[in-house]
N, C-alpha and C positions, 0 to 999 in steps of 0.2 A: 503494498500497500505507501501512497504518496502523493507530492502533486505532480500530475503529467506534465510533461514538457511542455505542451500545447498551453495550460495553463499559464506558463510563465513567458511563454512569446506572445499572448495574447489573453491576457488578462482579464477577469471579470470587473467590469467597472465598480471601483469601491472594494475590491476585495485586497488584503492585506496578509503579507506574507512575513511572517517572522522566523528567523534564522537564530539558533543560540550555537557560538562557535565556541570551540576549547583547543587544546594544545594538539591534538591530534586531528584537528578539521571540524567538521557539523557535528557538534553532540544531540541535535533535534531540530525541530521548527513545528509552527503550526501556520494553519492556512485560513482564514476568515471571509463569509462572503455574505454581504448583505443581501436578503431573500425578500422577493416580492410581498411576502405577506407581513410585512415589520419587523421582521426577526434578523439576528445575524447567526447562521449557520457556520458552528466549528467544526471545517470540514475535515481537517487533520491536524491532528497531533500527536507527535510520533519521535520517542528519544532511540538513539542507535543503538542498536543490539549492545548488551553488555554493559550501558550504561543505564537501563531501567532501574526505578528504586534509589537514584544518586540525586534526586531533589529536580533533574532537569525538567520532568513534565509538569510538576508544581512550579517550577519559574515560567515556563512557557504559558501555562494556563493562567496564570497572576497578569501575564504581559497583554494575555489576550482579551481578557476581561478588563483590565483597566484600559485600553484600546476602545472596548466599546462603550464602556463608561462615559469616556472621554468625547469621544467620537458620535455615538450614536446613544445619549444618556435615556433615551424613551422605548429603548428595544432591550428585548429580551435575547439571550445566547442559547443555543441550542446546539446540540448533537444528534447522533445515532450512533448506534452502536448494535454490535450483532450480542444474540442474549448469550451465546457461548463465550465470550469475552468477559468474561467472570473477572479478572483481573482488572481491564479498565472500569469496568462498571464499580467496583469497590472505590477505586478510586477516583471516581467521580463522585461517588457519594461523599466521600470524605470532603472532599470540595465543595459540598454544598448544593450539587446539582438535584436534582427531583424529577425521578420517572415521571413524564409526562403523556406516553403515547407507548403501545405495543403494535408493531406490525411485522408485515413480513416484506423483507428486500428481495426485489428479483435482480437476478443479476443479467450482464448483455450476454453473457455466457451458457444462459437457460436453465439455471438453478435459483433455488429460494432458499433464506436462511431466515429466521425468526430474528425479531431486532425490535430494540427499546432505544423511546426518544428520551432524552434528558433535558431541561432544561435548568437556567438559574433564572429568575424572574428579574425584571428590572430590578426590584428594590434588593436584591442581593449582590447587585453589581458594583455598589460602591463601599 
C-alpha cells in the first residue's frame, strides 16, 4: 500500500502529503484528501517496515490532524481500515478515533473485504 506515483504527479486539489525522514531515509508518510462530502480522508498512514511501534505513526497522525484543524477547522477527519487490520484499529482507537461505519471494500482486482470507517469528529481535532 502507498501513494501511487500518479497521485504525486497529478495530485488531487487540496491534498497534502507529509513525509517523515530519518537517518536511513523516509521513515513514514501520510496523505490526506479533502472529500466532496465535507470531510478529510486520511488516505494513507504508513511507517517503514521495522519502524512500526517507534512513534512514527503517532507523529504523522498528530501532524495530519493539526493540518486538518488549521486548514479545515470545520471538517472531520476519517479513514477506512480493513477489519482484519487489528493492529491499525487499536492504534486509531488509542488516538481517539471513533468507529462510524462498517462496510465492504471492493477492490479493482475483483475481491471484497470487510472494512471499518473511523472518524475524529471536528471537536476532537484541536
